[in-house]
N, C-alpha and C positions, 0 to 999 in steps of 0.2 A: 374323470378326475383327473386334474393334474396336479405331479408332473405325469403320469403314464395313460395319458391319453390318446396314444399308440398300441395300447395295448386293449383285447375284446373284454368289453367286457361277462366275464364268465364265470361258469363255478370255477371250471378248471386251473384259470387263472388264478381265485383266490387262494383257489389251496395252492398252486404255484407260488405263491407270494409269501403264505403260511408256510411253506416246504423253504421255502428262499430264509426265511428269517431266521427258523429255527433253525437253518445252516451256519446263518451269521454266528449264531449263539454258539452253535457247538464248536466251532472255529475258535473263538472264543477263550470259550475253558479248559479246548485240547490243545490250540495249537497246529491242529490238524489241517489241513488243505481239504471243500470239500471237491469232489471227484466229480460226481453225477448227484441229481435228484430224479425218483421215481416212485410211480405210484402205483400198487400190484394190488389190480382190482379181481378180488373172486368171485365168482359165481356159485354160488352154493345150488341152485338146482341142476343147472348141466355140470355142476362142478370141472369145470376150468378155469385158468386164471389167464390175466394180461398184464403184462409189464411195458407201462404208460413212462417213458424217460420226459422229464421235464429238465426246459432248460432253467441255468442258476444267475435267475435276476439280481443280483447282488449289486451292480448300481445302481438300477431301478429302485430297488428299496433302499438304502442308501440315501439315491435323493430324493425319494418318497419322504423319508424321517426325518430327513433336513429340511425341506421343504414348510413340514408343520409342523413342526418342533414345538412354537410357544403353545397351540393348540392342545399337541400330547401333554405337553408338561402345567397347562390347563386342567386337564380329564385326570390328572394324577395326580391335583392336589384334594389331601383331606379335606374335605368342607370343615368347616369353622361348626365347633361346638354352641347351640347356642341353649339358652334357660330357658327359651319359651318356646 
């Protein structure tokens, strides 16, 4: 999926991009810099947990948003109401 062809198409990559997007929004709202992203996995059966550190893919996500800006704007437009 251009321009992110260099990233693997896995669930953790999608989660990473989603967390990065939230991080960008948080930076804009608070003015503070994101230091790291992580996922905290909890296994209720074994009662263990694991912290997985993820890279902050800010540049990649901004490039993705800029590349697909027109598509995003098209999706976000409110459909015109019709009488029929």
